[in-house]
N, C-alpha and C positions, 0 to 999 in steps of 0.2 A: 577741506578734508572730506573725502567720500564717506558717507554714512551708510550703515546697514539699512536696507529698506525694511519698512514695516510690512509684514506679510501675515496672511491669515494662518499660516502654519505655525507661527510663533505663539506660544501660550501667553495669554494676557495675565498680568498680575491681578491678585484679588482686589476688588474695590475697597477703598479705605472706609472702615466702620467707625466714624467719629461719634455716633450715638452710643457706641459701646465703650467709650473711654472710661466712664466711672467704674464699670465692672472690671475692666482691664487693670486699672489702677489698683483696685483691691486685690486682684490675683497676683500682681507683681509684689505688692507689699507683703503678702503672706509668706514669701520666701526671702525677702530682702535681708532680714537680719541674719539668716543662716548663711547666705552667700558672703555677707560682710564679715561674719565671724571666721569663716573658713577661707576667705579670700578665693572663692571658687567662681568661675565664670558662669553667669546665669543663662545657660543655653536654653533652658525651657522657657524662660521669660522672653528671650529673643524669638523663639518659635511662636509664642503667643502673639507677639507684635506682628510677625510676618503673617500669621493666619488672619489677623484683623485687617490686613492690607495696608498697614502703616509703614512698614519698612520700605515699601515701593511707592509711597504716596506722591513723591516728587518726580517719578519717571515721566518723561515728556509725553504729551499726547501723540506726537508724531512717531513715537516708538511704541505706541499701544498702551501707554500708562495713563494714570489719572491726571497728571499734570497739575497737582495741587501746589499752591503758592506758599509764600512765607507766612501769611496769616494762619493758614491751617497747620503749618509746621509748628508754629509757636504754640498753638492749641494742643497739638499732639505731645510736644516735648514737655510742656508744663504738666500734663496728666501723667506721663511716664515718669517724670522726675519726682512726682509726689508718691508714686508707687515704688520704684527702684531706680535711683539715678544712674546706676551703672548700666542698666538696660537702656535708659534714656540716652546716655552718652554715646554708646556704640550705634544706637539708632540714628542719632543726630549726625554722626560722621558719614554714615551711608546716605542719609537723606541729602546732605550737603553735596556729596559727589554727584548724585543723580540730578540735583537741581542745577549744579554748575554745567553739566552736560546739556540740560534742557535749555539753558540760556545761550550757550555758545558751544558748538561742536568741537571737541578736542580729541576724543578717542577715535582711533582708526576702526574701520568697519568690523574686522575680525573679532578683536577682543570685546568690542561693544556688543556684538551679537551674542557672544558667549555670556557676558554679564547679564544682559536682559533676559536671556532664556533661563539661566540659572535663578535669577531673582524672581521670576514668575512662579517657579516650581518649588523653591525651598528657601529658607533664610540664607541670604548671601550678603555677607558683610564686606564692605570695602572702605578703605581709609587711606589717607596720606600718611606716610611715615617719613618724617623730615628731620626731627631733632636728633642731634648727635652729641656725644660726650664733650668734645672740645668746642663745638660751635655754639651750643645752647640753642635758644629759639631762633629760627632763621629770619624772622621779621626784623631782627636787630642788625642784620647785615652779615656778610661773610659767604664763603663758598663751601659747599659740602665736601667732606673728606671721602664720602662714598664715591667710587670711581666706576664708570662704565667704559670698558675697553672693547673695541671692535675686534671680534674674532670670526672671520669668515662671514657667514650669513646671520650672525647673532651678536648681541651685546653681552658681555660678561660683567656682572655687577659684584663688587666687593666692598664691604663696609659694615658698620654697626649703627643701628638706629635705637634710640632710647625713647621711653614714654610713648610706646606704640599702642594706642588704645585698642583693646580687643584682640591683641596680637595672636593668641592661640586659635582664634576662631575666624580670622580674616581669610576670605576666599581670594580677594584681590588686594594687592598693596600698590599704592602709587609712591614709588621710591624716588625721592628727590636725590639727584646725583649729578656729577659733572663728567664729561667725557675726557678721555686722555689725549684728545686731538691737540695739535700745535696751538690752535686757538680754541680753548675749551668752550663747550656749550653746557648749559644747565637746563634741567627740566625734570619731568616725572616719567619714570619708566614703569610700564604696566606689567606687574609681576603677579602670577598666580601663586597663592599661598602654599601650594603643595609641590612646588618645583624642587628638584634636588639642589642642595647647597644652602637651603634656608633652614636656620635653627632659631627657635624661639627660646630664649634663655629666661627662666622665671625669676626675674629680679625685682618685680613689683611688690614692695612691702610698705605700703603707704598708710598714712593716717586715715585718709578718707577715700571714698570711691574704690575700696579695696577689690571689689568684684569686677572692676573694669579690666583687670589684667593688662595693664599698660606696660607690658614687659619689653625687654630688649629683643630686637630682631637682628640676627647676624646673617650676612650674605657672603658666601664664599664661592666666587666664580659662578654665580647664578646666570644661566643663559636664557635670554629672552630674544624673540625675533626683532629684527632691525626696525620694523614699523611699530613696535609696541612702545611708543613714546607719546607724550603730550606736552605741548608748549616747550619744546626743546629749542633753545636759542642762546645767542651770546649773552653773557651776564651784563646787566645794565641796571642802574638805579631805578627802582620802582617798576622793573620789568614785570609785566603780567599783573600789575596791581588791579585788583577787581573790587571796586568799591561796593558793588551790590553783593558780591560774595562775602565781603566783610560784614555787611549788614545781616546776612543770613547767620553768620557765625555769632555776631554780637547779640542779636535778638533771640536767636534760637537757644543759645546756651543760657542767656539770662532767664528765659522762660523755664528752662530745666531747673535752675536753682530756686526760682520762685516757687516751683512745685515742691522742692524740698522744704522750703520755709512754710508752705501751707500744711505739709505733713506734720511739721513741728507744732504749728498752731493747733491743728486738730487734736494732737496728743495733749497739749497744754489745756485745751478746753475741757477734754474729758477728765483730766486730772483735777482741775479746779472744781468740777462738779462732784467728783467722787471723794476728794480729800476733805475729811471733817475732823479737825483737831478737837480733842476732848475739851480743851479750855474754851473753844469757841462755840461748840455745840451746833454748828452750821457749816455747810460747805464753804470752802475758800471762795467759790464763785459768788458768794453773797457780799463780799467785801468790796467797797468802792475802789480801793487801791488796785486790786486785781482786775476789776472791771475796766478801769482807766488804762492800765497797761495793755490789756488785751485789745482795747479800742485803738490804742496807738499802733499796735502790730497790724491790726486789720486795715487801718488807714494807710500805713506805709506800703503794705503788700498790694492793696487794691490800687493805689496810685501807680505803683510800678507796673502792675499788670496792664492797666489801661494805657500807660505810655508805650509799653512794648507792643501791645495789640494794635494801637493806632499807627505807630510807625511801620509795623509789618504790613498793615492794610495799605498805607500810603506807598510803601515800596512796591507792593504788588500793582498799584495803580500807575506806577512809573514816575513817581515824585522823586527827583534826584536828591532833594534836600533831606528826605527821610533817610536815605542811605548814609548821608554825611552825618546825620545826628545819631545814628545807631550806636557808635562807640560810647557817646555820652550817656545814652540810655542804659548801656551795659553797666557803666560805672554806677549810675543811680540805682538801677535795679538790683545788682548784686550786693551793693552796700545795704539796701533795704532788706534783702534776704538775710545777710549775715547779721545785721543789727537785730532783726526780729527774733532769730533763733537764739542769739546771745541774750537778748532780753528775757526770753522764755526760761533759759537756764538760770538767770539771775533771780527770777521770780520764785522758782521752786527749789533752789539750792541743791543740796546733795541728791535729791531725787532726780534732778536733771543730768547728773553725771554718773549715776550708777548704771552698770552695764546691762542690767535686765530691763531697763527702760529705753525706748528708742530715741529719746531726745539727744543723748550723747552721740548717737550715730548720725542724726540729722545735723548736729553741730559740726562733726568731723567732715561730713560730706559737703555742707554748704561752704566751708572754708576753701574748698578746692576751686570755687568760682574765681578766686583772686589770681590764679595762675594762668588762666586761659587768655589767649590773645584776643583783643588788645588789653594789655595790662594798664592799671590806673595811671601810672606815671606817664606812659606814652599818650594816653587820651588827654590828660590834663595839659601836657606840654603842647600838643598839637592845637588844642582849643585855645590855650593862652596865646600862642603865637598868632593864630588867626584873629583873635580879638584885638591884639595890638595893631594889626594892619587893617582893621575894619574901619571904613570911613565914618567920621562922626555924624551923629544925627543932625539934620539941618534945622 
């Protein structure tokens, strides 16, 4: 596929400021509770991420970008997740799209040039919109109900997508759809978010990640040029399976939720130092029971973080085994994150569930880790089957 050439005329995205991550985490955290309470999209947080050069960190070097890999992405998403996981999630989706294009060209030259130019100048969110009411998650099989009909020099897209993360702020949508041809093809159609016929229906009323605005997207005869497609092909089992892309998803999102767990740990540490029951006459932090539980949390999170970081670095180095092990790391890492936050709530009791403390928000947010692909049951089934066919040790 022909790619848009990198030219001096195209503005370059800002360089990623990884040294500024702690300050950015604090800035995002300052408004996270407000956006969670009101279920409002954190536009100013996304703008801060863009200004720090993080929203475009994975744009390929051949396109004038930094070309950062999975290891840096894991570092970024953990820091953003600690500050505001909704900002982190929409950032992750955009980083993953740029990274996929860096690995293998799929976007045609025209829309790619538009995406890169916009991304260099302003926050430009892009995401796949795939899930549908009847279909559920696409990775479990089936064809999309969203249909692309050829009308002259354009495709017309009609359908409904649900759980479309960042929907109100998406500049580009990669709409998974099937054609109405006698032998249907499936793939992603590259759709600008401001085209006529697109309606974002505010259906998102979730327990966690409320500010992600993962609303429904309705498409009513939305016209896109014929060449605005990616990976359009006949449906086939495992068609387009991208093991390395799956590793980015698994490790990147796990890092995000480990960041949430670290935020919960930080609050817990402060609470234990400050809380001094009159019957005790000393802070809770002085009690061995609380010290031991905090130690377990720290060990669980530290081990998961090191596993994710090591696999990310190995994947960047081209180790195929690292990509294959990434789903298992997601299972271990997200379970460690959930367990640590639940443990923190159990330690402090009612204080952990009262709404004016952030621990209840961290609990609601970290539970969302369980719904992301790959889900635990599919990870365990795949690894179990692989283990059953593994040759015995000699």
